[in-house]
C-alpha positions, 0 to 999 in steps of 0.5 A: 461512517459518513454517508458520503463514504458509504456510497463511495465504498458501495460505488467502488465495490460495484465497479470491482464486481463489474470489472474484477481486474480494475486495480484503479478501483481496488486501489481507491477502495483500499484507500477509502477503507484505510480512511475508515480504519478498516485496515484488514479490508485495506490490506487485502485489497492492496495485497490483491493488487500486488499479486495480480498487478505488480506493476501498479506502483502506487500500491508498494508505498501504501501497503508498506505503510500499512505493514509498518503500522501493523508492526511489520517493518521488515515486510515494509522494507522488502516491499519498498525495495521491490517498489523502488525497482518497479518505479525506476523501471517505469520512470516514475521518479516521484513514486520512486523518491517517495519509496526511497524516503519510506525505505530510509525511515523504515531502515532506521526503525529496524536498526533501532529495534535491533539495537534495543534487542542487544 
């Protein structure tokens, strides 16, 4: 791991220790873990944000993508659907559009998998 990433991870972890409800720092740390392929740590943080701050709409896309990569397309689909609702309620049109595109793509993947199993 690069030294810059290590210090960034330490800094963000300290911010979270100082303010455990800081979803922004948790999100930034999860993205940093993701860059370092520490996917379990990223998932834990994303899921914590989802549980404790479900209005933090950025988490739906990134956790959904992580679920897709882990072979959990149905969980990703369900997450995208909730995220679309939340983003719409908050008038976050760009996030809503990204989630709709992700939902469209994962539904194709799910359909393909179901057709392979026929």
